[in-house]
C-alpha positions as a printed Julia matrix, in Angstrom:
236×3 Matrix{Float64}:
  42.59  121.49   70.23
  46.18  122.09   69.34
  48.29  118.98   69.7
  50.83  119.02   72.53
  54.21  119.66   71.11
  56.81  116.99   71.62
  59.92  117.91   73.54
  63.09  118.12   71.47
  65.17  114.96   71.56
  68.02  116.65   73.47
  65.59  117.76   76.19
  64.18  114.23   76.52
  67.71  112.85   76.82
  68.48  115.44   79.5
  65.34  114.56   81.46
  66.16  110.82   81.32
  69.73  111.47   82.41
  68.53  113.55   85.37
  66.06  110.83   86.38
  68.75  108.13   86.1
  71.14  110.23   88.17
  68.53  110.78   90.89
  67.72  107.06   90.97
  71.41  106.17   91.22
  71.89  108.64   94.09
  68.88  107.17   95.9
  70.21  103.63   95.42
  73.59  104.65   96.83
  71.96  106.19   99.89
  69.9   103.05  100.49
  72.96  100.81  100.26
  74.91  103.02  102.62
  72.1   103.17  105.18
  71.64   99.4   104.94
  75.26   98.84  105.99
  74.96  101.4   108.78
  71.67   99.87  109.9
  73.42   96.51  110.18
  75.76   98.12  112.72
  78.82   98.54  110.5
  80.67  101.78  111.38
  81.44  103.65  108.15
  83.77  106.42  107.04
  84.24  108.08  103.63
  86.91  106.8   101.27
  88.54  107.99   98.07
  87.12  106.99   94.7
  88.58  106.37   91.23
  89.11  109.55   89.23
  90.21  109.25   85.65
  93.16  106.88   85.62
  94.03  107.68   89.24
  92.52  108.42   92.61
  90.46  111.3    93.99
  93.11  111.76   96.7
  95.28  113.27   93.94
  98.34  111.51   95.3
 100.7   110.87   92.42
 101.06  107.13   91.99
  98.48  106.29   94.68
  99.06  102.54   95.3
  95.4   101.82   96.13
  93.25  104.19   94.06
  89.71  104.42   95.41
  90.41  101.83   98.09
  91.53  103.87  101.11
  89.87  106.23  103.63
  89.89  109.97  103.05
  91.0   110.79  106.61
  93.87  109.37  108.63
  91.44  109.48  111.57
  89.06  107.0   109.92
  88.93  104.73  112.99
  87.5   107.46  115.23
  85.53  109.0   112.38
  83.65  105.79  111.52
  79.98  105.95  112.52
  76.56  104.43  111.98
  74.77  107.79  112.35
  72.5   108.14  109.27
  72.57  111.94  109.2
  76.35  112.07  109.28
  76.64  109.4   106.59
  74.19  111.11  104.27
  75.97  114.43  104.76
  79.21  112.81  103.6
  77.57  111.14  100.64
  75.67  114.23   99.53
  78.85  116.28   99.77
  80.51  113.86   97.35
  78.14  111.59   95.42
  81.09  109.58   94.08
  82.58  108.86   97.51
  83.41  105.28   98.43
  82.95  104.08  102.0
  84.96  101.78  104.24
  83.8    99.98  107.35
  86.18   99.82  110.3
  86.6    96.21  111.42
  87.3    94.87  114.9
  84.63   97.1   116.47
  81.28   95.44  115.84
  82.36   92.92  113.22
  85.31   91.28  111.47
  85.69   90.39  107.79
  87.2    87.24  106.34
  88.48   88.26  102.91
  89.3    85.54  100.36
  89.93   85.16   96.62
  86.58   85.14   94.8
  86.95   81.63   93.38
  87.74   80.23   96.82
  84.8    82.17   98.24
  82.33   80.65   95.79
  83.64   77.16   96.55
  83.37   77.79  100.3
  79.81   79.09   99.92
  78.76   75.85   98.21
  80.36   73.76  100.95
  78.88   75.82  103.77
  75.42   75.65  102.18
  75.68   71.86  101.87
  76.65   71.67  105.54
  73.77   73.92  106.57
  76.09   76.61  107.96
  74.76   80.18  108.0
  77.27   82.47  106.32
  75.68   85.81  107.19
  76.43   88.91  105.05
  78.74   88.39  102.07
  79.99   90.96   99.55
  81.8    90.69   96.23
  84.75   93.07   95.9
  85.71   93.29   92.23
  87.72   92.19   90.53
  88.76   89.17   92.54
  87.84   89.09   96.26
  84.9    87.96   98.41
  84.15   89.38  101.87
  82.52   87.32  104.64
  81.21   89.53  107.47
  81.38   87.87  110.89
  81.12   88.63  114.58
  84.29   90.2   115.96
  86.84   88.69  118.26
  88.49   92.1   118.72
  86.58   93.73  121.6
  86.77   91.51  124.73
  85.91   92.94  128.16
  89.36   91.89  129.33
  92.06   92.98  126.87
  94.28   90.09  128.0
  91.71   87.75  126.46
  92.22   89.09  122.95
  94.07   86.59  120.8
  96.04   87.47  117.66
  95.99   85.35  114.54
  98.54   84.78  111.79
  95.82   85.7   109.31
  95.3    89.19  110.8
  95.55   91.77  108.04
  96.18   95.52  108.21
  95.96   97.92  105.26
  99.73   98.06  104.94
 100.07   94.25  105.01
  97.5    93.42  102.32
 100.13   92.19   99.87
 101.4    89.75  102.49
  98.04   87.95  102.51
  97.2    86.88   98.94
  95.01   84.1   100.32
  92.78   84.48  103.36
  92.86   87.82  105.19
  91.29   88.4   108.6
  90.31   92.05  108.96
  90.06   92.78  112.67
  91.56   95.56  114.79
  92.97   98.49  112.85
  91.74   97.31  109.47
  88.89   98.07  107.09
  87.2    96.94  103.9
  85.19   98.76  101.25
  81.42   98.36  101.4
  78.66   98.98   98.86
  78.15  101.45   97.18
  81.9   101.64   96.51
  83.32  101.69   93.0
  86.84  100.71   91.97
  88.71  100.35   88.7
  87.33   97.26   87.02
  84.13   97.06   89.03
  82.85   97.73   92.51
  81.66   96.24   95.78
  78.19   94.71   95.91
  76.21   92.61   98.36
  75.84   88.92   97.56
  74.06   88.26  100.87
  72.39   91.23  102.54
  74.05   93.1   105.43
  71.15   92.73  107.88
  71.69   88.95  108.2
  72.98   87.74  111.61
  76.77   87.71  111.92
  78.19   84.21  112.31
  81.09   83.36  114.57
  84.25   83.5   112.42
  85.46   80.07  113.47
  82.34   78.47  111.97
  83.5    79.62  108.52
  87.25   79.4   108.9
  87.8    75.74  108.01
  85.77   75.94  104.79
  87.5    79.16  103.79
  91.04   77.95  104.51
  90.4    74.66  102.68
  88.99   76.52   99.67
  91.98   78.9    99.62
  94.41   75.98   99.79
  92.62   74.23   96.91
  92.67   77.43   94.84
  96.39   77.89   95.54
  97.04   74.31   94.42
  95.12   74.9    91.18
  97.07   78.08   90.49
 100.37   76.28   91.15
  99.35   73.47   88.79
  98.69   76.0    86.0
 102.26   77.21   86.29
 103.72   73.72   85.7
 104.49   73.13   81.97
 102.2    70.54   80.44
 105.13   68.38   79.27
 106.29   68.09   82.89
 102.96   66.57   83.86
 102.96   64.1    80.98
 106.59   63.14   81.35
């Protein structure tokens, strides 16, 4: 019997690349559906393209980190068919979740987030879903305070953060009404957004996390300030 001929090396490489691409697409779909299944309303966002952004805006200030449509708040949905249609139309698309509808997000520097996680675990406090947003932020998903039956009962907070006020909140940001965050499977320059604790976990009340997060942010700010002090000042 004639031996089966081996495929040329370039054909084997092509087959492996196709299999890897299909697996990556499947993984992205699963991550997207997991977030939608957790009740997070999603909408498509831009993605990094070369050294810029797929929105093709010259000098885009937030490449790959903003929604595609200005109507993202009304566009956001948990419908699996709609979400998959968006993703299959653009396999590189990022996705945002609109906050203040079914959930809020407490967004802190990554180092502060890790410190807060250790404290909350030692106290036996359930943190619910948590995501890492590279290169330097951590996202704590919580129940929302933004949809009361009586609108007069809604209370604002000095930590409330909107997309246009992100730079004003280098520490803790509270994404509620009119805001959003990227969710897996988003990719950004220098990394991406990935789940640290899965999205299906019960959402905690935000106030149960707030003290640990604010304390961790204050400690991180103090450490950063100390680094800026010349060593000879400390030693006298």
